[in-house]
N, C-alpha and C positions, 0 to 999 in steps of 0.2 A: 608400230613404227611408222612415222610419217614419210611421205614420199621423198622430201629432201634428205632425210636421214638414210633412207635406202640407197639413194644415189651417192651420197657421201661415203657410205660403207662400201659400196661397189668400187668407187674410185680408190679408196684406201687399199682394198684387197688387190686391185690391179697394180697399184704402185708397189705393194709388198711383193707380189709375184715377180714383177720386173726386177726388184732389188735382189731377191733370192736367186733368180735366174742368172743375173750378172755375177753375183758373188760365187756361185757354184760353177760358172762357166758353161751353162747350158746353151746349146745351139737351138734354133727355132723348132726343129723336129722333136728334140727331147722335151722342150717346154710344152709343145702341143700334146705330147703323150702324157706328161704329168698333169696337165690341166683337164684334158678330155681324151682318154684313151680310145673311146668309141669313135672319135673323129679320125683317128689314125688307123685303127684296125677294123672299123665297121661296127654296126649296131649290135651284132651278135657277140661282141667281145665280152668274155665272162668276168673280167677283173675290174677292180675299182682302185682308184688312187686315193691319196690322202684327201684331195679336194672333194671327191665323191663322198667319202666317209664324213667329212665335216658338214656337208650339206644335209646329211641325214640328221645331224645333231641340232640344226637351226630350226 
């Protein structure tokens, strides 16, 4: 994947995240947990969210 493609893909993912957060009425803390639970609960947090599982597939 070329660099512009990676940048565009990241931009589209961010825009989709924002749309879903708005549609589901997430507040910033809920969104932070969904996108990166380790940021909220610390590095030793044992769980994974959908985003983490998707990154393993890429």
